[in-house]
N, C-alpha and C positions, 0 to 999 in steps of 0.2 A: 703174478707180477709180469709186467711187460719186459721182454728181453730184447726187443728191437722195435724200430719204427722205420717206415719208408717215407722219404720226402723227395719229391721231384724225381723219383726213380732210383734214389740212392738209399740203400738199406743201411741204417745206423745201428750197429749191434752194441748191446749193453752187457753182454754175458760176462766179459772179463771184469768189468767194474762191479757188477753184482756179486761175482764170486769173491772178489777182494774185500768188498765193503758190506755185503749183506743187504744192501738197499739199492734202489734205482738212482741214477745220477740226478741231482737237482741242486738248486741254490746258486750262489755266486762264488766265483773263484777263478783259478787258472785251470783250464781243461785241456787235456791231451787227447788227440785223435790220431789213430793209425791210418794213414792214407797210403796203402800199398807198400807197407814197410817203412814209410817215412813218418815220423811223429811230428805233428804240428801242434803248436800251443796257442790257445785263445783265452783271453781274459773276459770276464763278465758273467752274466747269468748263463746257466747251462743252455737255455733256449737260444740265446743270441750266439753263443759259441758253436752250438750244433748247426745253426743256420750258416755261419761262416764256413764251417768245415764242409757242409754240403755244397756250398758255392765253389769251394776249392776242388772238391771231388769232381764236380761236373766239369770244371776247366781241365781236369786231368783225365776225363773220360772214365771215371771209376763208378762202379755201381754198388760197392760194398765197402763200408768203413767201420771202424771200431772205436769206441770210447776207451781211452787208456785207463789202466787200473791205478 
């Protein structure tokens, strides 16, 4: 099972989500991402939420974010 992915130089970790749910994140809903201790929430598919979180991480000059559990 994939525990992370890297998009545009930003590592998106799935470890906490997998630990809590037993599966990788997918589907549609409200998604939380930890951007340097600040949780931000995005609605929609996981793919679109992850893309927005990566855009925000790049604006904040972050290279490591985490999907919330």
